[in-house]
Every structure is written in structure tokens, then in C-alpha cells.
C-alpha positions as CSV (number, residue, x, y, z in Angstrom):
1,M,-3.2,-10.7,197.5
2,A,-1.4,-10.1,200.8
3,A,1.5,-12.4,199.7
4,V,1.8,-10.5,196.4
5,L,1.8,-7.1,198.1
6,A,4.4,-8.3,200.7
7,A,6.6,-9.6,197.8
8,G,6.2,-6.3,195.9
9,C,7.1,-4.2,199.0
10,A,10.2,-6.3,199.9
11,V,13.3,-4.4,200.9
12,S,15.3,-3.6,197.7
13,H,18.3,-2.0,199.3
14,T,19.9,-1.9,202.7
15,T,22.3,0.7,203.8
16,V,24.7,0.0,206.7
17,V,25.5,3.2,208.6
18,K,28.8,3.0,210.5
19,P,28.5,4.5,214.0
20,S,30.6,7.7,214.5
21,G,31.9,6.3,217.8
22,P,31.2,3.6,220.4
23,P,27.6,3.5,221.6
24,V,26.8,6.0,224.3
25,R,25.9,4.4,227.6
26,L,22.6,6.0,228.8
27,Q,22.6,7.3,232.3
28,S,19.7,6.6,234.6
29,A,18.1,8.7,237.3
30,T,14.9,9.0,239.3
31,K,12.5,11.9,239.2
32,Q,13.7,13.2,242.6
33,E,17.3,13.0,241.5
34,L,16.6,15.0,238.3
35,I,14.6,17.6,240.2
36,A,17.5,18.0,242.7
37,R,20.1,18.1,239.9
38,Y,18.1,20.8,238.1
39,N,17.5,23.0,241.2
40,E,21.1,22.8,242.1
41,Q,22.1,24.1,238.7
42,A,19.4,26.8,238.8
43,G,20.8,28.0,242.1
44,A,24.4,27.8,241.1
45,V,24.4,31.0,238.9
46,T,23.6,34.4,240.4
47,S,25.4,36.7,237.9
48,L,27.1,36.6,234.5
49,N,29.6,39.0,233.0
50,G,30.3,37.6,229.5
51,T,31.5,38.2,226.0
52,V,29.4,36.4,223.5
53,T,28.5,36.1,219.9
54,M,24.8,36.5,218.8
55,T,23.0,35.5,215.6
56,L,19.4,36.5,215.2
57,T,16.9,34.8,212.9
58,A,13.7,36.7,212.5
59,G,10.5,35.3,211.1
60,S,9.5,31.7,210.5
61,A,8.0,29.4,208.0
62,Y,4.5,30.3,209.4
63,T,5.0,34.0,208.5
64,G,6.5,33.1,205.1
65,V,9.6,35.3,205.7
66,I,12.8,34.2,207.4
67,K,15.6,36.7,207.7
68,Q,19.1,35.8,208.9
69,Y,21.2,38.6,210.4
70,H,25.0,38.7,210.6
71,E,26.7,37.3,213.7
72,I,27.7,40.1,216.0
73,K,29.8,40.5,219.1
74,A,28.0,41.4,222.3
75,F,28.6,41.9,226.0
76,I,26.2,40.7,228.7
77,L,25.8,41.8,232.3
78,A,23.2,39.9,234.2
79,Q,22.4,39.6,237.9
80,K,19.6,37.9,239.7
81,P,16.7,38.3,240.1
82,S,16.1,40.2,236.8
83,S,18.8,42.8,236.0
84,I,20.4,42.6,232.6
85,R,22.2,44.8,230.1
86,V,23.3,43.8,226.6
87,I,25.5,45.8,224.2
88,G,25.7,44.6,220.6
89,Q,28.5,45.7,218.3
90,A,28.9,45.5,214.5
91,P,31.5,43.1,213.1
92,V,35.0,44.4,212.4
93,V,34.3,48.1,213.1
94,G,33.1,47.5,216.6
95,T,30.5,50.3,216.8
96,N,27.5,49.8,218.9
97,I,24.4,48.5,217.2
98,F,22.2,48.5,220.3
99,D,22.4,49.0,224.0
100,M,19.5,47.5,226.0
101,E,18.7,47.0,229.7
102,S,15.9,45.7,231.8
103,D,15.2,45.5,235.5
104,G,12.3,43.0,235.1
105,E,9.7,45.8,235.3
106,T,10.8,48.2,232.5
107,F,13.0,47.7,229.4
108,R,15.1,50.4,227.7
109,I,16.8,50.1,224.3
110,F,19.0,52.7,222.5
111,I,19.5,52.2,218.8
112,P,22.3,54.6,217.7
113,S,21.7,54.2,213.9
114,Q,18.2,55.5,214.4
115,N,18.9,57.8,217.3
116,K,15.9,56.3,219.1
117,F,15.5,55.4,222.8
118,L,12.8,52.9,223.3
119,T,11.2,52.1,226.7
120,G,8.2,50.2,227.9
121,P,6.9,47.7,230.4
122,A,8.7,44.3,230.4
123,S,5.3,42.6,230.5
124,L,4.2,44.2,227.2
125,E,2.5,41.7,224.9
126,R,2.1,43.5,221.6
127,P,4.3,41.7,219.0
128,S,5.6,43.9,216.2
129,A,5.0,43.1,212.5
130,K,8.8,43.2,212.3
131,P,10.1,40.3,214.4
132,I,13.5,41.9,215.1
133,E,11.7,44.7,217.0
134,N,10.3,42.0,219.4
135,L,13.8,41.2,220.9
136,R,13.7,42.2,224.6
137,P,16.5,42.0,227.2
138,Q,14.3,40.2,229.7
139,H,13.9,37.3,227.2
140,I,17.7,36.7,227.5
141,T,17.4,37.0,231.3
142,G,15.0,34.1,231.3
143,A,17.4,32.0,229.2
144,I,20.4,32.7,231.5
145,F,18.7,32.3,234.9
146,W,16.4,29.3,235.5
147,D,13.3,29.1,237.5
148,S,13.7,26.4,240.1
149,I,11.0,23.7,240.6
150,P,9.2,24.4,243.9
151,A,9.0,21.6,246.4
152,Q,5.2,21.6,246.3
153,S,4.9,21.3,242.5
154,V,3.3,18.3,240.9
155,V,6.0,17.0,238.5
156,L,5.7,14.3,235.8
157,L,8.5,12.2,234.4
158,E,8.7,10.7,230.9
159,E,11.3,9.5,228.4
160,A,11.7,11.0,224.9
161,S,14.0,10.7,222.0
162,D,14.9,12.2,218.6
163,D,17.2,11.2,215.8
164,T,20.4,11.7,217.8
165,S,19.6,11.5,221.5
166,R,17.4,10.2,224.3
167,Y,16.1,12.2,227.1
168,Y,14.4,12.4,230.5
169,V,11.7,15.1,230.5
170,L,10.4,16.7,233.7
171,T,7.0,18.5,233.3
172,A,6.4,20.9,236.3
173,T,2.9,22.0,236.8
174,R,1.0,24.8,238.7
175,R,-2.5,25.6,239.6
176,N,-4.5,27.4,237.0
177,G,-4.4,31.1,238.0
178,N,-8.0,31.6,236.7
179,S,-9.4,29.0,239.0
180,G,-11.1,29.9,242.2
181,A,-10.6,28.6,245.7
182,D,-13.3,26.0,245.2
183,A,-11.9,24.7,241.9
184,P,-11.2,21.0,241.7
185,D,-7.7,19.8,242.7
186,L,-7.2,18.6,239.1
187,D,-7.3,22.1,237.6
188,W,-3.5,22.3,236.7
189,E,-1.5,23.6,233.8
190,I,2.1,23.2,232.6
191,A,4.7,25.7,234.1
192,Q,7.8,24.4,232.4
193,K,9.5,21.3,230.8
194,V,13.1,20.4,231.4
195,W,14.9,18.0,229.1
196,F,17.9,16.0,230.3
197,D,20.3,14.4,227.8
198,R,20.7,10.8,229.1
199,A,24.2,10.7,227.8
200,D,25.4,12.8,230.8
201,L,22.2,14.0,232.4
202,S,23.0,17.6,231.4
203,V,20.1,20.0,230.8
204,A,19.5,20.1,227.0
205,R,16.3,22.1,226.8
206,R,13.9,24.2,228.8
207,Q,10.4,25.2,227.7
208,S,8.5,27.8,229.7
209,Y,4.8,28.3,229.5
210,D,2.5,31.2,230.0
211,P,-0.9,30.8,231.7
212,G,-3.3,28.9,229.5
213,G,-0.7,26.5,228.1
214,K,0.9,29.0,225.7
215,L,4.6,28.2,225.0
216,A,6.5,31.4,226.0
217,S,10.1,30.3,225.3
218,D,12.0,27.3,224.1
219,V,15.7,27.3,225.0
220,R,18.3,24.7,224.1
221,Y,21.6,24.3,225.8
222,G,24.8,22.6,224.5
223,N,28.6,22.4,224.8
224,W,28.6,22.4,228.6
225,D,32.0,23.6,230.0
226,G,33.7,24.6,233.3
227,F,34.0,28.3,234.2
228,G,35.9,28.0,237.5
229,A,33.6,26.4,240.0
230,V,30.5,26.9,237.7
231,H,29.4,24.4,235.0
232,Y,27.5,26.2,232.3
233,P,26.6,25.8,228.6
234,R,28.6,27.7,226.0
235,Q,25.8,27.4,223.4
236,I,22.3,28.8,224.0
237,V,19.6,28.9,221.4
238,L,16.6,31.0,222.5
239,V,13.3,30.6,220.5
240,Q,10.4,33.0,221.2
241,P,7.4,31.5,219.3
242,G,5.1,34.4,220.1
243,N,7.6,37.0,219.1
244,D,8.7,35.1,216.0
245,Y,12.5,35.1,216.4
246,K,15.4,32.8,217.3
247,L,18.6,34.0,219.0
248,Q,21.8,32.0,219.1
249,I,24.2,32.9,221.8
250,G,27.8,31.6,221.9
251,I,29.7,32.3,225.1
252,T,33.4,33.0,224.4
253,K,34.4,34.4,227.8
254,A,32.5,34.6,231.1
255,V,32.8,35.3,234.8
256,F,30.1,34.0,237.0
257,N,28.8,35.0,240.5
258,E,30.7,38.2,240.9
259,T,28.8,41.2,242.3
260,I,28.0,43.7,239.6
261,S,27.5,47.3,240.8
262,A,24.0,48.7,240.2
263,D,25.2,51.7,238.1
264,R,26.4,49.4,235.3
265,F,22.8,48.5,234.6
266,V,21.7,52.1,234.2
267,L,20.9,53.1,230.7
268,R,19.8,56.7,230.3
269,Q,18.4,58.4,227.2
270,P,21.2,60.1,225.3
271,P,20.8,63.9,224.7
272,G,19.0,64.4,221.4
273,A,17.7,60.9,221.0
274,E,14.1,60.4,220.1
275,L,12.0,58.9,223.0
276,V,9.6,56.1,221.9
277,N,7.3,54.7,224.5
278,V,6.6,51.2,223.2
279,G,3.0,50.2,223.8
280,E,1.5,53.6,223.6
281,E,-0.6,54.5,220.6
282,P,0.7,57.3,218.4
283,Q,-1.1,60.6,218.9
284,D,-2.6,60.5,215.4
285,M,-3.9,56.9,216.0
286,K,-5.8,57.7,219.2
287,P,-9.5,58.2,218.9
288,V,-10.6,61.8,219.0
289,E,-13.0,62.5,221.8
290,P,-16.0,64.6,220.6
291,K,-16.2,68.1,222.1
292,P,-19.2,68.8,224.3
293,E,-21.8,70.9,222.6
294,P,-22.2,74.4,224.1
295,K,-25.2,74.8,226.4
296,D,-27.8,77.4,225.6
């Protein structure tokens, strides 16, 4: 029976795929070399003044609705540790679609078409039913500026691959914040994963994790290029699983590591714009407290 099945499952057709180019020689590196390489890149960028393209995809296969928005032109000002301002413009006409800013503590977003000025805490975790409303400036900050791997971190190294590339993957860990001082030394959780393309050891992907092992962001980098003394990717794809959107950023022009004056990050509420405090319940949704009964 085994012989019959083997004969019946014999290969009936073989396709020879011609390589697109000569085989890529894989680079080798130790864990310590990769950590040093990553931390050097993380510390190499302190500010960005760039002109970019942005394409937003809201929704996912899990929600059953995927909406692709038009590519827009945008301007990004970002400075460590957490200051960022992003202005998006409509294609052709060049009118502003949004103007958003964050200092790492509070975000502010002005939407001219709705004449609304939104503000709220950067740490707010209340995803909207409309994924496009979950886009926050601090998400972009986290994709531009990298968290270095502390010297005391426990870091694991593995190899991985997909259909096109092979990688080194560093997994940096941290102590579980919910564990007490007497918790066992093995009470660790993932802080971030860094993927290196073994073709040139460039960073191809960064995954950041919230406490409890929840994937907070998944960012892919490509088309690395020179910008003066700075080496930086021209293509950034930011995925926010919890906020149900993907943002593709293409850098067309950029200046790095120049001091940006603080006033350029100031976004004030325009006169007449409706103020929306994101995270606060509407007045008609708040529970009505019962009035005390009059005493005799």
C-alpha cells in the first residue's frame, strides 16, 4: 500500500525558477555585535525635518472592513525625546487635511474639514470604532525614534526566514512590572524584537510590546539610504494592531539632527474650532447622580 501511494503521489511537474540575480551572501554577526549595531543606529538620530508621502489603510481582515485611503503629502517635524508635529495635505490642491502634534504627554489634532480640535492624553487606550480616528502622532514618533537596548537587558538571539529573506532576530526582555520584589528571577516579558536582514545586517523590522506581552506596534523598514552623515530607511510601514490601522511612510526629503525650535511644535486651537476632549464621556452619556431627598 505504501508503495502504491508513493507511486500515486509522485511528482508530476517540476518548475525551474530562474534566480533574479546572483545568490546573496549572508552576513554573520554575534549577539553582542548586533546589539551594538542597533544601539548605534538608535542613538544616531535626534531629530527629523522631512517631506514624506503617507498612505493609510484602516481596518483589517479581522474586522471584516479594509479601507484604503489616497496617498497624501505630509511634513514631519520630530525631535527627541518625544516631540512631533505632522501636517497632511490633500493631493493636487495642497490644502491641509490635518495638523497634529504630541509632546509625549498630550496629543492635539486639528481637522479643518470638520473644524474640530481634538486633544487628549497620549497614553489613552480607547480605540475608536473607526480605525482612522485611532491615528496618533506619538505612534509615528515611536517608529522614527528607536528605544535602545539597555546593557542590563536579557537578550535572546535566533535566526528566522520568510519567502525572500533570512534574518537575525534579537528579543529584548524586561522584568514584569506587576511582579513584586520577591518575584522569581525568571518572571520576564518581551520588551521588543529587532529583525536584521542578513543580506546587509540592516534593521528590517521592529516589534514593540506593552506589558503582558501585547504587541503594541510592528514597524518594517526598507530602502536604506544616506542622508548626509545619517543612514536611514526611506520606507517605513507602521502597523498598530490594537488600533487597527497601517500607515506607509515614504521619505522623499529629509534633514536629520538639526535643532528644531520649540515654537514649531506648538499647535493651538484655532478660533471658532470645536474642542473635543478625547477620552471624556459626552455629557449626555454620563450617569445622572440622584439628587438627595429633602430632609424633614
